[in-house]
N, C-alpha and C positions, 0 to 999 in steps of 0.2 A: 216672491209668488209663483215663480216658474216650479221651485221645488215642491210648494203645497200642491199645486195642480197635479203635478206628475205623481206624488205619492199616494195621495188621498182618494177615495171613492171606491166605487165597486165596479169591477169592469166584467167583461165576458161577452160572449158571443149572444146574439139575440135568437130568441126562440119563442114563439108564440105556444101558450099552453096546447097540449095535445090532449086527447080523450084518453084515458086508461086502456090499456089493452084489453081486448075481450078475452075472457077465459081466465084473467088474473084474479088470485084469490083476494088480493088488496092492491091498493095503488101502491107503486114501489117508493121507496125513500129518496129525498133530494140528492144526495149527492155521493160523490167519493170522496172519501178522505181517507181516514185511516192515518197511521203514522207514516212518517215520512218515507222511509223506505229509498229513495233514489235521488240523492242529491249529489250533483255534481263536483262541486269543489268545495264543500262545505268544510271538512276538516282535514283536508286531503286523504281522507279515507276511503272516499268513493271512486272517485273517477282517477285520482292519482295516486295510488297508493305507492308512492313514491319507488322505487325500485322494486315493485312487485310485479310488474308487467303492464300492459295496457288494459287499465280497466275503466277509466270513466273519468267523471269530473266530478267526483264529490268533494273531495277536500282540499286542505292546503296541506296535508302531509306527505306529499309525494305524489307519485303517481299510480293510485291504486285503483280508479275506475271511474265512471261517471256516474256517481251518485250524489255526492253531497257537496259538491264544490263549493262549500262555504254556506250552506244553506241556514244555518242556525236560525234563522227566522222564516216564516211562511212567505209566503207569498201572501167523469170522473164519470149489438143488433142480434137481436134475438130472433129465431124464426123457426123454419122446419128444417127437415132433412140435414140435421147435424149443425145448423148454424143457429148464432145466437138469437133469443127473442127480442127483437127490437121492438121501442115504443115507437110507432110510426110519428113523425112530425105532422103537425095539421097544417102547416103552411110550409113553403119553400123558406129555406132559412137564410133569408136575404135582408130581413129586418135590422134596424140600426142596432150596432153592436152594444147599446148602452141600455137596451130594453130588459124585461124579465127573463130569467133564466130558468124558471121552473117549467118543465114540458110535460110531466106527467100530472101533477096535481099542484093545488096550492102547497105553499111550505109548512103550514101548520099540520095538514092533513098527511102530507107525504112523508113529513118526520116523523110521524107517530106510527104510519103504517109500517115503515121499514125500520123501526127502531133506531133511526139516526137521532142526533140529538136534537132536541125540541126548538122551536123558535125562541123559546124564553132562555135558552142556554146562553152562558156568559159568552159576551162577543169577543171575538178574537183580539188579541192583545196587539196584533198588528194590522193597518188596513188592509183592505183587499185591493187589489191591484186599480188602478183609476180606469176609468171608462173609456174607451176608445176615443170618444171626443176629447176628453182631456189630454189622452197620450199624443193625438195629433196636434192638438191646438198650438202647440208652441211652433208649428211650422208657419203659422200665420200671425204669432204672436209680435214678430218685429216689423215695425210698419216700414214698408219699401225697403226692407232688408234685401240687398242683393245676394246672388249665389258668391258662396267662396270660390275662388279661382284656383285652376292647378298650381299657379306661381305663388299664391297666397298659402296655400296649403304645405305646399314643399317648403317655403321659408319657416313657417309655424313648426312643422314637424323635424325639420332638419336635426336639430340637437337631439331630440328624445329618440328619434329612430336610430341613432349611431349608438346608443347604449349597447355595450356587449354583452349584458345579459339577456338580451332579446334574443340573440343567435342568428338563425335565418329567419328572415321576416316576410311575409305576404300582407299587404293591405290594400283595401278598397273603401273609398268613401263616397257615397252617393247621396243626392238630394232626396229624402225620403218622400217628398211628395209626388215625384215622378219617376224615381229611379235613376235619374241621369248621373252617370260616374263622374265624379269631379276631380278624383285623384287617386293614382294605383302606385303600387310598387310590388311588380310580380303578381298583379290581381288575377292573371289568366292561369297562373301557374296552381295546379292541384296540390293541395297540402292535407295532412291527416287532420281532419275535423274534430277528433273526439267528441264531446258532447252537443257541439253545435250540430251535428248530424240530426238532431232533435229537432232542429227548425225545419228540416226536410221533411221529417217523418209528420210534424206538426201540419204545414201547409198541405200537404198530400191528404193527410187524414181529414181535414176540415173542408177540403174541396170535394172529397168523395163522399162524406157522411154528414147528415144534416146535423148542426151543433147541438140540438135538443135531443138526439138521440141518448139513449139510455141502456145499459148491459144488463140483461135480466139473469137472475139465478132462480132456477126453479126446480121444485120437486113435482113429479108427476107418477101416476100409477104406472106399474109394469105389469101389463096383461101376462108376461111368458112367465114371470116369477110369481105373479100375485103379490110382490111387494111393493117397493117404492124406489124411484131413481132420483137422485140429486144430480142436476143438470147444470154443467159449468157453462156460462155465458161469456166468459173471457173477462171478467171483473176482479182485477187482482187487490182492489181496495175493500172487498167484502170483509167484514170485521166481526169478531166473535166476542169482542169487547163490550160491555154496558156501555150505553151512550154517554153517561157521565166522565167516561174514561177515555174517550176517542179525541184523540188530537191529529191536527194536520199541520206538519212542519213545526212541531213543539207547541201549538196552541190550541185551544178548544175549537172543535169543528163548529160552522155555523150551519144553518139549514141547507144552503147551497153547496156545501161542500162536505157534508158529512156523508159517511160510506153507508152503503146497505148494511142491514144486520142479519147476520145468522141465526142470532136469538129470535128474531122477528118473525123469519122464514120456519123456524122450528115450531114456534107458536101456532103460526097458521096450519101447517102440517099437522100438528098434533090435535088441533081443534077439529079439522076436517077428518082425520082417522077416528077419533072418539065418537065424532057425529054418525059415523057407519057402524059404530060397534067395535072398532078395531083398537087395541091395546098393545098388540104385539106385531111387529113387522119386519120382513127382511129388507134391507136396504144396501142398495149398489149406488154406483155414482158414474157418470157418463162425461169423458173427457174428448169426446170425438170431434168437436169443434175445431182442434189444431190437427197439424198432422207434422209429420217431420221430426227431427230431435229436440229433445227437452231442454238439453243444456248450450248455452252460448258457448263458443268458440273460447271465451275467455273467462268461463264460469269458475267460480271461486268459492261458491256459498256464502258470498257476503254481499258483494257489489250487485248481486242480480240473483234472483231466486230461479229455480227450474222453471221454463216457460210452460204453464199448462192453463187450460180454460178455466180451471176450479182451483181456488186457493182462498185461505183467509189471511188478512193482515200481511199480506205480500210474502207469505211463508217464512216470517220471522219465528225463530225459535221461542222469542220473547216478545208477544205482541205490543207490549208497552214500551219496547226497546226504542230510544231516540237515538241511537248510534247511526253513525253515518254510513257504515257498512256493516249493519247486524247480522248475526249467525241466522243461516236459513234451514229450514227442515230439508232433508233429501228427497221425500215424497210429499209436495206440497198438497195435493188432490187426495191422497190418502189420509193426510193429517185434518184436512177440511171436512171430511166424511164423518171422522172420528169425533171431531169437535161436534159437528151436527148430531150424531147420536147421542152424545152425552147431553146435548141442550134438548133432544127429544125425550130422554129419560127424566129430565128434570119437569117434563110436562106432562107425565104419567104414560109415556109410550115407550116400551121397551124394544130394542132392535135386537134380532135374533144374531148371536154370533158377530163376526167382524165385518164391517162393509167393504165390498169386493168391487173392483172396476167393472163394469158393464160389460157383457159380451158383445153388445150391438147398441147402436144409437136409439135413444128413446125414440117411441114413435110420434110422427107429427101430431097424431090425433089425439095422443094420451091425455086423459084428464088431468088437469092442473090440480094440486092440492095447496100449492102455495108460491110466491113469487115475491122478489124484492128486486130492486131496480138501483143501479148506481146513480151517481150524478149525472149530468149531462155530458157529452162528448166535450162539449166547449169547456166545462169546469175540469174536466180529466186533463185536458190539453194545458189549462193553465197551471195545473198543480204539477204536472210532468215537468215543464219547462222552469218553474219557480225553483222546484227543488232537485231538479235533474234526475228524476227517478227512472232507473234503467229498467226495472221490472215493468212498471206501469208504460213505458215508451215502447217495449216489446209487445205489449197488449194491445196499444194504440195501433202499431204497425199492423198486427195481425188483421185488426178489425178493417183496416184499409185493404188488407188483402183480400179479405170477403168481399167487400164492397166492389171491389175491382174483377171479381171472379178468378183470384188466384189461390193457390193453395196458402192454408194459414201455417206457414213456415217462415223461417228466417228466409230463404231464399225467395218464396212467393211474396212475403212482403216487400223485400227490397226491390223486386220487379213492380209491384204496384206502384210505390212510391217513384220510382225513375220513371215509370210511364206516365203516372199523372203530372208529374213536375213538367216533363217534357210537353204534355198535352196543355199546359198553362203556359207555356212559352219562354220555360227556364232554359239557358243555355246548357245542355248536358255534357259539353266536350271536356273530357278530363274527370267527370263526375262517376266515382266507383262506391256502390253502396253494398255492405253486405249483413246491417242489420239497420234497428230501427233507433237503437240507444246511443250507438258510437263508440260502443267498447271494443269494436273491432279495429284493429290497427290498420288492416288493409283498405279502409275507407277513404276515399280522395275526393276533396271538394274544393274549387278555386274559391279566391275571397270574393271575387265577383258575382259568383253564383250565390254566395250567402247574403250578400247586400241585394241581389235581385229578390230572394226570398223575402226579404224585410220588407221591400219596396211592394211586393205583391200584398204582403199583410196589411200595407198602409194604403193600399189603394181603394178608390170610391168605388172601383168595379168589383171587388172582391170583399165587401163587407162581412163575409162569413169567417174570414181568416184573421178578424182583429183579435181573438185570443191569443193568437201568436205573439201579440204586442203586449196585450195586458199580462200575460203570463210571465212575460220577460222580468228577471230579478231586478230591483232596483239598488243602484250602488250605495252603500253604506246602510242601506235598511232591510231587504228582503232576501230570502233564499240564498242561492250560492254566491250573491255581492254582499250579503249582509255584513262579512267582515272585512269588506274590500273598501278601497278609497277612504281608508281611516287617517286620521292624525299625522302619522308616521310615515305615510305613503307618497308624500309630495304630489298627491292626487286628490286631496280631501275637498278641495273647491268645487270638483266636480260630482261630489256625492249628492242624490237626488236628481240630478240632470242626466243621469247615463242609467239606461235600462238595456241588460243584454244578458245573452245566454254564454254561459261559460263552457269551458271544455279541456280537459287534463287527460293525457296520457303518459307514459313514461317518457321524460324528455318533450313532449308535446304541451303546449299551452295555446287555447284560442279564446277569443272573446267577439261576439257579433252582436249587434243592437242598435240602439238608436243613441242618440245624444244631442241636447239642446245647446246651440253654439251661443256666442255671446251676444248676436242679434235676434236670438229668438227663433232661429230657424233650425227645423227637425233635420238633423243628418243620419244617414244608415251608414255603419261603418263594419268591415270585418277584420280582424287583426289575427294573424297565425304565425305561430314561432315554433321553431325547433331548436331547443338548447340545453346545454349541460348545466346551465345554472340552476342553482337551488329554486325550488319551485316557488316560494314565498318572493325571492328576488326578483324571479322572473315576471311574476304576475304583477308586482310593485312598477317595474319597468313598463309593462304594458298599460297598467292603469295611467300612467304618466303622460303615454302617448294619446289616449282617449281624453284625459283631461286638459290637453293641449287644444283638442277640437272645441272643446267647451268654452275655452277661454278666448279664443279669437273668433272674429268675422272673416279673417283669411281671404280679404280681396286683394 
């Protein structure tokens, strides 16, 4: 029964519907989806590109990066003065996490307007994450269940923690209900978090940004050139694919997760231009929302795209690719503008010459010819965590930077996340952040801090953080845990009982999330290792540690 409750259901942060933004050509589409782009440990190709460096958490083939840690199965602000045009929430995002997620318009209207998959599209083959209520219900499931004791946990874990394949180990186990630390082994020693860094990014972003916020991509008139400007709003999931070809983590997108459509934006723009008697136009594109370098320190053209506020299909050279670490285009913004020009041509509007980068940010009061919106921030965070999407993680981190009035760059995003976590009461001793994805090998987080982040997400005082829990991959079922806790792992009994963020870099494997113990109590844990053992062997050893937590009451 616990497995069913944990796996099934629709999750997410709550957000009451908000009115469509003024000046919008049409309501934005419901969601962010697109193909997967960033999975931490899916097939070893994303985050742990085995011997290729410190990439992330995407696959099981080594230490390649933090994209597809085993995702195989699924689990998205605008304004003026160079900032993205956000759809303002109609209410403080503090409603229960299990309520509706459509912030801009009903799913049917929104999907149609943005070109996203219609509500009647084939439902996802894998259930969406459980609602927060279901995720947390296990904490109360065991009548009279007492807290595990330090001695009980030590005895239960003694054998599995001596597995030489784990190498150097840091571990923290806490009561998810209140964050009380129950057991630790090097719990205050900072270690390389790899893609578990995304937990910090997610908590800070959802604390700074209302969960029903959507990222807008717009087309506006350019008074200076007499042409039009495509304005990037920081949505990497914007897609050029037809709605019936859009997939999120390998399955058809539903209305909540479907990405905004570049084709829908082109149709809106062409209609507005032709209504004004214009069929030939000059096009430029505005990427002024972000500052700083485009390339991550560990950029390899696969695990992460160049970080720019304008791109389609996360910069993949093949928009339909489901590879854990797909090839990326060198200039995502230029490629997006070219794709947009081709879509305008299909609508009877010719773009003069080649689209160029704008020489100045679009005017705040420029007339809007078209607009499409991403899924809500809550949905984007869930997708990012489930699939360990590095490109999306860096986009979300930059939105946090903008909300915190920091530069929208790697450094500004790290500062924004660090400051917001400190404001939330997270102990920051030993914490070092250099990015939002965890690809940077210089990041450092103690296990105790990771369980603190999870406890905050479970806290009744922070309902807006629930997508941090509902976005966690489910052991043996979804995302980067879809291929773990299997029959030959020695941890199969914990499948469905564990939800956790994976992390992998060269020689580093981490796992942080929640587990339901034998008495129905929900525990938060963080396991961080550094080892020379083969990646699959190391992960199986880690899974057995967590399975022991699931198997005992540990009194």
